[in-house]
N, C-alpha and C positions, 0 to 999 in steps of 0.2 A: 503494499499499499503506500510506503514511503518513496520508493522508486516512482510510482506513478505522479506522486506530488513534485518530486524533484523534475521530472522530464515536463510536466506541465508548466512548471514555473520557468523552466528553460525555453519552452516554446512562447511563453508569454514576453520574455525579454527578447527573444528574435523577432516577434511580431512589433514590439515597441520600438526595435531598430528602423522600422520602415516609418516611423514619424519624427525620425531626428533630422535636424537640417543637414547633416553629412550627406545622408542618403538622398535628399532632394537636391543638394548641390551636385552630387555625381549624376543623377537622372538628368538634371538641366545642362551638364556639361556634355553629355552623350547628345542630348537634342540640339546643341548649338552647333554640332558637327554636321548638321543635315540642313539643306535650304528648301525646307517644305513650308506649304501654307498653315496658317495657325491651327485649322481644324486636323490637317495630318499629323502635325506635330503632338496635338492632343491625343490623338489616337495612338501614337507611338509610345507616348509617356503613360498611358493607360495598359498597354500592351507590356512595357516593362514592367510597370508596377505589378500586373497580374502574374507575369512570369516569376517576379521576384517571390511575391507573397506565396505562390504554389511551391516554388523551390524550397522555401523555409518550411512551409506546411509539410512538405514530404521528407525533409531533412529530420525534423522533429518525429515525425511517424516512423521513420526507419531507426531512429534512436530509440523509440519506444519499443519497436519489435525486438531489437536487439539486446535492450535491457531486460525485456519480459523473458526472452531466451535464456540470457546467462542468470536471471533470478530462478527461473524453473530448474535448470540443472543444480545450481548451487543449493536449493532447497531440498532437491531430491537426494543429493550428497549428503546433506546435513541430516536428512530424516532417515533414510535406508542405507546409505554407505555401501553401494554395490561393489564400487572399485575396492574399498578396503576390505570386504568380506571376501572378493574374489583373491586379493593378495593374501590374505591369512589362510584361505583354504590351500594356497600353493606352498605353504611354508612346510618344509621337509620334504618336498617332492624334487626339488631341484638340488644338484650337488653343489653347493656353494658353501663357502666358509668367509664370513664377514663380506657378502656380497659378490666375491671373486669366485668364478666358476673354476671348480677342481676338476681332476681327471677321475674317472669312474673305473675304479681298480676291478670291478666285477668283470668286464669286458676282457681285461688283460688276464684274469686267471682262467677264464673260459678258453683263450686261445691257446693257452700254454699247454 
């Protein structure tokens, strides 16, 4: 639940950036490079604003999806610990001493 609040706050900050004067200066700088009529410039400005808003919306949505996926697998590992249970089951099955693979002497004795 906390992750959703953090990501919603992040999305709010991104959308508040659309109202800053720096953003509008950048958009006006882009539109100054085109010699079009005022109606066409207004259309281009609205297209740029829409594109930027959709880009930020999809950026926040993808961050929410990635966060939800990470949260799901984190909570699964905390609750059930499937990786840890699998590693515990394999204790004693591998020929290791302090993590180093050792030689299996059973095969050497069988071939002799």
